[in-house]
N, C-alpha and C positions, 0 to 999 in steps of 0.2 A: 521365446522369452517375452514377457509383457513389459511395456513401459508405461509410465504414468506421468501426468502433468496436472498441475493445479493452476487454473485461470482465476484471477481475482479482480474485483472492483473495489476501489476505496471511495467511500462516500462520507460526506461531512454535513452536519447540521449546525446552524448558528442560532436557530430559533427554537430548537428542541422538537420540531415537528417535521419540517421538510428537509429531506436529505438530497444533496446534490453530489453527482459524481465528480471527484477531483483527481482520479488517477486509476490506473489498472496495470496488470502485469501477468506474468506467467512464471512458473517455477522452472520451465524448461523440462525436457524429458529425462526421467530417471527410472531406475529399475525398481524402486520402492517408494511408497508414499512418505516414509519418514524423511528421506532425502528431499523430496519435493517440499515437505513442510518446512524443513530447515532452510531451504533456499528462499521460500516466501518470507519467512521470519527475518532472514538476513537482509533481504531487499527492503522490507518495511522498516526494520530497525535502523538501517543506514540511509533511509530516504531515497532509495533507488527504485523508482517505478516510472511507468510511462504516463505521459499526459497528452492532452489534445488542446487545440486552441480554446482559450477561455478557462482552462484549468490553472490553478495556482501551481507554481513550480514546487517540487518536493522540498527544496531548501526553505522556502517560505512557510510551508506547512509545518516543517519541523521546528522552525523558530516560533511560530504561533503556539505550538504545543508546549514548548519550553516556557514561554511567557505565561501561559495559562497555569502550568504546573507551579510556577513561582508566584502565582497570585497577582501578576501584573496586569 
């Protein structure tokens, strides 16, 4: 039986040109790609991804996005 995993990188630009990595993660291993996709979407929607030194924490990113959506 095959297993699948999606590895992802989250990048952000503030100047519209240069993207910087701000996080990354993995869906974990699942028997189908649909489940992998669901796990990735869940992590991103809930601000649950990994970071390295110098990356903003996911909570900060989620707050920034909420402010931008509200036009603040």
